[in-house]
C-alpha positions as CSV (number, residue, x, y, z in Angstrom):
1,X,-2.1,118.5,55.5
2,X,-1.0,121.8,55.2
3,X,-4.2,122.2,52.7
4,X,-6.4,120.0,55.0
5,X,-6.0,122.5,57.8
6,X,-6.3,125.3,55.9
7,X,-9.5,124.3,54.9
8,X,-10.8,123.1,58.0
9,X,-10.0,126.9,59.0
10,X,-12.3,128.3,56.4
11,X,-14.7,126.8,56.5
12,X,-14.5,126.8,60.5
13,X,-14.8,122.9,61.5
14,X,-12.1,122.8,64.4
15,X,-9.6,120.3,64.7
16,X,-11.1,118.0,62.3
17,X,-10.9,115.0,62.4
18,X,-10.1,114.6,65.8
19,X,-7.6,112.1,65.4
20,X,-5.0,113.8,62.8
21,X,-2.3,111.3,63.5
22,X,-4.7,108.8,61.3
23,X,-5.3,110.7,58.9
24,X,-1.6,111.8,58.1
25,X,-1.4,107.9,58.2
26,X,-3.8,107.8,55.2
27,X,-2.8,110.7,53.8
28,X,0.8,109.4,53.2
29,X,-0.4,106.0,52.5
30,X,-2.5,107.0,49.7
31,X,-3.4,109.5,46.8
32,X,-6.7,107.9,46.2
33,X,-8.4,108.1,49.5
34,X,-7.1,111.6,50.6
35,X,-9.0,112.7,47.1
36,X,-11.6,111.8,48.1
37,X,-11.4,112.5,52.2
38,X,-11.2,116.0,50.4
39,X,-14.1,115.4,47.8
40,X,-15.9,113.8,51.4
41,X,-14.4,117.1,54.1
42,X,-16.5,117.1,57.4
43,X,-18.2,114.1,56.5
44,X,-15.8,111.4,56.8
45,X,-14.1,112.8,60.7
46,X,-16.5,110.1,62.4
47,X,-14.4,107.3,60.8
48,X,-11.2,108.8,62.3
49,X,-12.8,109.6,65.5
50,X,-15.2,107.0,66.6
51,X,-15.2,103.0,67.1
52,X,-17.1,102.2,63.9
53,X,-18.7,99.3,63.3
54,X,-16.9,97.3,61.4
55,X,-18.4,94.5,60.4
56,X,-17.5,93.7,56.5
57,X,-19.7,90.7,56.0
58,X,-21.0,90.7,52.6
59,X,-24.9,90.7,54.2
60,X,-24.4,93.4,56.0
61,X,-22.3,95.9,53.4
62,X,-25.3,95.1,51.3
63,X,-27.7,96.7,53.3
64,X,-25.6,99.1,54.5
65,X,-25.1,100.1,50.5
66,X,-28.5,99.6,49.2
67,X,-29.9,101.8,52.0
68,X,-27.4,104.6,51.0
69,X,-27.5,104.0,47.6
70,X,-31.4,105.7,47.5
71,X,-34.4,105.8,44.3
72,X,-33.2,108.6,42.4
73,X,-32.6,108.3,39.4
74,X,-29.7,106.0,38.0
75,X,-26.7,107.8,37.9
76,X,-27.0,109.8,41.0
77,X,-27.9,105.9,42.9
78,X,-24.2,105.1,41.3
79,X,-22.8,108.2,43.0
80,X,-24.6,107.1,46.2
81,X,-23.0,103.6,45.8
82,X,-19.7,104.5,44.7
83,X,-19.5,106.6,48.1
84,X,-20.5,103.9,50.2
85,X,-18.0,101.9,48.9
86,X,-15.2,104.0,49.1
87,X,-16.2,105.0,52.6
88,X,-16.7,100.6,53.7
89,X,-12.9,100.9,52.0
90,X,-11.3,103.2,53.8
91,X,-12.9,102.1,57.1
92,X,-11.3,98.5,55.9
93,X,-8.2,100.8,55.8
94,X,-8.5,102.9,58.8
95,X,-9.0,99.2,60.5
96,X,-6.0,98.0,59.2
97,X,-3.8,101.3,60.3
98,X,-5.1,100.6,63.4
99,X,-3.8,96.3,63.2
100,X,-7.4,95.0,63.5
101,X,-6.8,93.4,60.1
102,X,-3.7,91.4,59.1
103,X,-3.2,90.7,55.3
104,X,-6.0,87.4,55.4
105,X,-8.4,89.7,56.7
106,X,-7.7,92.6,54.8
107,X,-7.9,90.5,52.0
108,X,-11.7,88.4,52.4
109,X,-12.8,92.2,53.8
110,X,-12.0,93.7,50.3
111,X,-13.9,90.5,48.7
112,X,-16.8,90.6,50.2
113,X,-16.8,94.4,49.8
114,X,-16.4,93.7,45.8
115,X,-19.1,91.0,46.1
116,X,-21.7,93.2,47.8
117,X,-20.8,96.4,45.1
118,X,-22.1,93.9,42.2
119,X,-25.1,92.7,43.9
120,X,-25.8,96.0,44.9
121,X,-25.1,97.1,41.1
122,X,-27.8,94.8,39.9
123,X,-30.5,95.7,42.4
124,X,-29.8,99.2,41.0
125,X,-30.3,97.7,37.6
126,X,-33.3,96.4,37.9
127,X,-35.0,98.8,39.7
128,X,-36.0,100.4,36.3
129,X,-36.3,97.0,34.2
130,X,-37.9,94.6,36.9
131,X,-35.9,91.3,36.8
132,X,-34.0,91.7,33.8
133,X,-31.1,89.8,35.7
134,X,-32.9,87.1,36.9
135,X,-31.8,85.0,34.7
136,X,-28.4,85.7,34.8
137,X,-25.7,83.8,36.9
138,X,-22.0,85.2,38.0
139,X,-18.7,83.4,37.9
140,X,-16.2,84.8,39.9
141,X,-12.5,84.3,38.9
142,X,-8.8,84.9,39.6
143,X,-8.3,86.1,43.5
144,X,-12.2,86.9,43.7
145,X,-13.2,83.3,43.8
146,X,-10.4,83.1,46.3
147,X,-11.5,86.0,48.6
148,X,-7.9,87.2,48.1
149,X,-9.0,90.4,46.7
150,X,-6.5,92.9,47.4
151,X,-6.7,97.6,47.1
152,X,-6.8,97.6,43.1
153,X,-8.1,94.3,42.3
154,X,-10.2,93.8,39.2
155,X,-13.7,92.2,39.1
156,X,-12.8,88.6,37.4
157,X,-16.3,87.7,36.1
158,X,-18.2,84.9,33.7
159,X,-21.3,85.7,32.7
160,X,-24.2,82.4,32.2
161,X,-27.3,82.2,31.8
162,X,-29.9,79.3,31.5
163,X,-30.6,78.0,28.0
164,X,-34.6,77.1,29.1
165,X,-34.5,81.3,29.5
166,X,-37.0,83.0,27.9
167,X,-34.9,85.8,28.1
168,X,-33.4,86.7,24.7
169,X,-29.4,86.5,25.0
170,X,-29.2,90.2,22.9
171,X,-31.4,92.4,25.4
172,X,-29.4,90.5,28.5
173,X,-26.0,91.3,26.5
174,X,-27.2,94.7,26.8
175,X,-28.1,94.7,30.0
176,X,-24.4,93.2,31.3
177,X,-22.6,96.0,28.8
178,X,-25.2,98.5,31.0
179,X,-24.3,96.9,34.4
180,X,-20.2,97.2,33.3
181,X,-20.4,100.5,32.0
182,X,-21.6,101.9,35.7
183,X,-19.4,99.7,37.8
184,X,-16.3,100.6,36.1
185,X,-17.3,104.9,35.0
186,X,-15.1,106.9,36.8
187,X,-16.5,109.9,39.3
188,X,-15.9,112.8,41.1
189,X,-16.8,110.6,44.0
190,X,-14.6,107.5,43.7
191,X,-14.4,104.8,41.2
192,X,-16.1,101.4,41.5
193,X,-14.1,98.0,39.9
194,X,-12.2,97.8,36.7
195,X,-14.0,94.8,35.1
196,X,-11.6,92.1,33.6
197,X,-13.9,89.9,31.5
198,X,-10.7,87.9,29.1
199,X,-11.2,85.0,31.5
200,X,-14.3,84.0,30.0
201,X,-14.7,81.2,27.0
202,X,-12.8,82.0,24.1
203,X,-11.1,85.0,25.7
204,X,-11.6,88.4,24.6
205,X,-13.1,87.5,21.4
206,X,-15.9,85.1,23.3
207,X,-19.7,86.6,24.0
208,X,-20.0,88.7,27.1
209,X,-22.6,85.9,28.7
210,X,-23.1,82.0,27.7
211,X,-25.4,79.8,27.8
212,X,-24.6,77.2,31.0
213,X,-24.7,74.5,29.1
214,X,-21.8,76.1,26.4
215,X,-19.7,76.9,29.4
216,X,-19.8,73.8,30.4
217,X,-19.1,72.0,27.1
218,X,-16.3,74.3,26.4
219,X,-14.3,72.9,29.6
220,X,-15.0,69.4,29.2
221,X,-13.6,69.8,25.8
222,X,-9.1,68.7,26.0
223,X,-8.4,72.1,26.6
224,X,-4.5,73.3,27.4
225,X,-3.3,72.8,31.2
226,X,-3.8,76.6,31.3
227,X,-6.4,77.3,31.3
228,X,-7.3,74.1,33.9
229,X,-4.8,75.9,36.3
230,X,-7.5,79.1,35.6
231,X,-10.2,76.9,36.2
232,X,-9.0,75.9,39.9
233,X,-9.9,79.4,40.4
234,X,-13.5,79.6,40.2
235,X,-16.2,80.3,42.4
236,X,-20.4,81.4,42.1
237,X,-21.3,84.6,43.5
238,X,-24.2,85.9,41.5
239,X,-26.3,82.6,41.7
240,X,-29.3,82.7,40.4
241,X,-31.3,79.2,40.3
242,X,-27.8,77.2,41.5
243,X,-26.9,77.5,37.5
244,X,-23.5,79.0,38.1
245,X,-22.6,76.1,41.1
246,X,-24.3,73.7,39.2
247,X,-22.1,75.2,35.8
248,X,-18.7,74.8,38.2
249,X,-19.8,71.4,39.5
250,X,-20.6,69.7,36.1
251,X,-16.7,70.8,34.8
252,X,-15.0,70.1,38.3
253,X,-13.7,66.1,36.7
254,X,-12.6,67.7,33.6
255,X,-10.6,70.0,35.4
256,X,-9.7,67.7,38.5
257,X,-8.6,65.1,36.4
258,X,-6.2,62.1,36.7
259,X,-2.6,63.7,34.9
260,X,0.5,62.2,33.6
261,X,2.9,64.1,36.4
262,X,5.0,64.7,34.2
263,X,3.8,66.2,31.6
264,X,1.4,68.5,34.1
265,X,4.6,69.5,35.7
266,X,6.4,70.4,32.0
267,X,3.3,72.5,31.2
268,X,3.2,74.4,33.9
269,X,7.0,75.3,34.0
270,X,6.9,76.0,30.8
271,X,4.3,78.7,30.8
272,X,6.0,80.1,34.3
273,X,8.7,80.8,32.6
274,X,7.0,82.3,29.8
275,X,5.2,84.3,31.8
276,X,8.3,85.5,34.3
277,X,10.3,86.1,30.6
278,X,7.6,88.8,28.4
279,X,6.2,90.3,31.9
280,X,8.5,89.7,34.9
281,X,11.2,91.5,34.0
282,X,10.7,95.6,33.8
283,X,14.1,97.5,34.1
284,X,14.7,98.5,36.9
285,X,12.0,97.0,38.9
286,X,11.5,94.5,40.5
287,X,7.9,92.1,39.7
288,X,6.2,90.8,43.0
289,X,3.9,89.0,40.7
290,X,5.7,87.8,37.9
291,X,9.1,88.0,38.8
292,X,11.5,85.6,39.9
293,X,9.9,84.1,43.2
294,X,6.9,86.1,43.3
295,X,3.3,85.6,43.6
296,X,3.2,83.3,40.7
297,X,5.5,80.9,41.4
298,X,3.6,80.2,44.7
299,X,0.4,80.2,42.6
300,X,2.0,77.2,40.4
301,X,3.7,75.4,42.9
302,X,-0.3,75.0,44.1
303,X,-1.8,74.7,41.0
304,X,0.6,72.1,40.2
305,X,0.1,70.1,43.6
306,X,-4.3,70.9,43.6
307,X,-4.5,69.0,39.7
308,X,-1.6,66.6,40.6
309,X,-3.9,65.6,43.9
310,X,-7.8,66.9,43.3
311,X,-9.1,63.9,41.6
312,X,-8.7,61.7,44.3
313,X,-9.2,64.6,46.7
314,X,-12.4,66.7,46.5
315,X,-11.2,69.3,50.1
316,X,-7.7,70.3,47.5
317,X,-10.7,71.6,44.8
318,X,-10.5,75.4,47.0
319,X,-10.4,78.5,44.8
320,X,-8.1,80.6,47.9
321,X,-4.5,79.7,47.3
322,X,-4.1,79.8,51.2
323,X,-6.3,77.3,52.0
324,X,-5.1,75.0,48.7
325,X,-1.7,75.7,50.8
326,X,-3.5,74.2,53.7
327,X,-5.3,71.9,53.1
328,X,-2.0,69.8,51.4
329,X,-0.2,70.3,54.9
330,X,-3.2,68.4,56.3
331,X,-3.3,66.1,53.9
332,X,0.6,65.3,54.4
333,X,1.3,66.1,50.5
334,X,3.7,69.2,51.5
335,X,5.2,69.0,54.5
336,X,4.4,72.2,57.7
337,X,6.9,74.1,57.4
338,X,7.0,74.5,53.6
339,X,3.1,75.2,54.3
340,X,4.1,78.0,56.7
341,X,7.0,80.1,54.1
342,X,5.1,79.7,51.7
343,X,1.7,81.5,53.2
344,X,4.3,83.6,55.4
345,X,6.1,84.7,51.6
346,X,2.4,85.1,50.4
347,X,1.2,87.5,52.7
348,X,4.6,89.6,52.7
349,X,3.7,89.8,49.2
350,X,0.4,90.5,49.1
351,X,1.4,92.9,51.6
352,X,3.7,94.9,49.0
353,X,0.9,94.8,46.6
354,X,-1.6,96.0,49.1
355,X,1.0,99.2,49.4
356,X,1.5,99.8,46.2
357,X,-2.0,99.6,44.9
358,X,-3.5,101.9,47.9
359,X,-1.6,104.5,46.2
360,X,-4.1,105.2,43.7
361,X,-6.5,102.2,43.4
362,X,-4.5,100.6,40.3
363,X,-3.2,97.0,39.3
364,X,0.3,97.8,40.0
365,X,2.9,95.4,40.7
366,X,6.1,96.7,40.4
367,X,8.4,98.7,42.4
368,X,11.9,100.5,41.9
369,X,15.3,98.2,42.2
370,X,16.6,101.7,43.2
371,X,16.9,102.4,47.3
372,X,16.2,106.3,46.5
373,X,12.6,104.9,44.6
374,X,11.5,102.6,47.8
375,X,11.6,104.8,51.0
376,X,7.9,105.2,50.9
377,X,7.2,101.6,50.2
378,X,9.5,100.3,53.3
379,X,7.9,102.6,55.5
380,X,4.7,101.6,54.7
381,X,5.7,97.9,54.9
382,X,7.0,99.1,58.4
383,X,10.4,99.4,58.0
384,X,10.6,102.5,60.0
385,X,14.4,104.0,60.5
386,X,15.4,107.7,60.4
387,X,17.9,106.5,58.3
388,X,15.5,106.4,55.2
389,X,18.2,104.6,53.1
390,X,19.0,101.9,55.9
391,X,15.3,101.4,56.3
392,X,14.8,101.3,52.2
393,X,17.9,98.6,52.5
394,X,16.1,96.5,55.2
395,X,13.5,95.9,52.9
396,X,14.7,95.0,49.5
397,X,17.6,92.4,52.0
398,X,14.5,90.8,52.6
399,X,12.6,91.4,49.6
400,X,15.3,89.6,47.8
401,X,15.4,86.6,50.9
402,X,11.9,86.2,50.5
403,X,12.0,85.7,46.7
404,X,14.9,83.6,46.9
405,X,13.1,81.0,49.1
406,X,10.0,81.3,47.2
407,X,11.8,80.3,43.9
408,X,13.9,78.0,46.2
409,X,10.4,75.8,46.8
410,X,8.8,76.3,43.5
411,X,12.3,74.4,42.2
412,X,12.3,71.4,45.0
413,X,8.5,70.5,43.4
414,X,8.4,71.8,39.8
415,X,12.7,72.0,39.1
416,X,13.9,74.8,37.0
417,X,12.2,77.7,35.2
């Protein structure tokens, strides 16, 4: 803050922005956005001092970012896109800090921003190579599919093309490589997104783009349960000629087939135990995603019930964990109290995740078990006390209470891990 004020004095900006209290909150919450604010300088004040149009619909974000990108060379256009994306994300953070957006609304807006950024990146690349992406459709996976992205979330993507296309698959692969390179490239004005392609058929060893029919045949074949779980979280996001949605519809009967309940339970518990053992116990830290009672407990519990009942009720075939829990409660599969408990825990854990990732917009899911190591996190989570240790203790106690409750609910449905 002292450095910012000295810059303002040197540049003759005066009190910039007027709302210094909000600026302090951002400086305390995110090193990433601290750097970005210094990069943008006086231009950033308008977001702090005025009631901005907090319309984070995908269409509004697309129009705003594409108009700001300009029509210069691709490198400059993508720099402009990075600035526009990061300004939109900063606006969302400010709205969240003001209490205007809760955790679920924030994640939906972050997902809209990611979709709009991906679409704009395609438009910018098409300027140099007209219609080069018209035969390519994109499926989002994971949190992007469920509209539950957080700060620092990756883009989990699968690229498809129609076997009837006249385009060359090698050329399309080069186009996708260019897209991925531009999106993931770091720059002084910030980054766009990291991209994860490991959920495509055959994972990292598979091709970057697949014919839609191959994708359908792959998932209609006998696949392990963990792949069925993965495919409960898929949604078309860039869908030329409805190819992506048709492909998802074509594999739905294989994903949501009739399962043997005991075998399904055994396979899901086995995978949950494996993830917890291998990745959920970092020394001296809590793992909010993979650890005991973490986000994955809620995800896997939900996957199990969706796969078990999804063949008889298509309403359960949703890529959103929150929406799946609500639909499971609406159909009487789980009780209202269980649904509310899981949703409350999910929001609590995802809020911790957001606070951790805001620091540098990286995919972080661990924090210290030591009281002295969570002072900042406890404050960000709203545990305020003049005695920092007391606030941190309250936060850690609540974390233990929430995760223990999640694990009890997991065991009540799926059994011991």
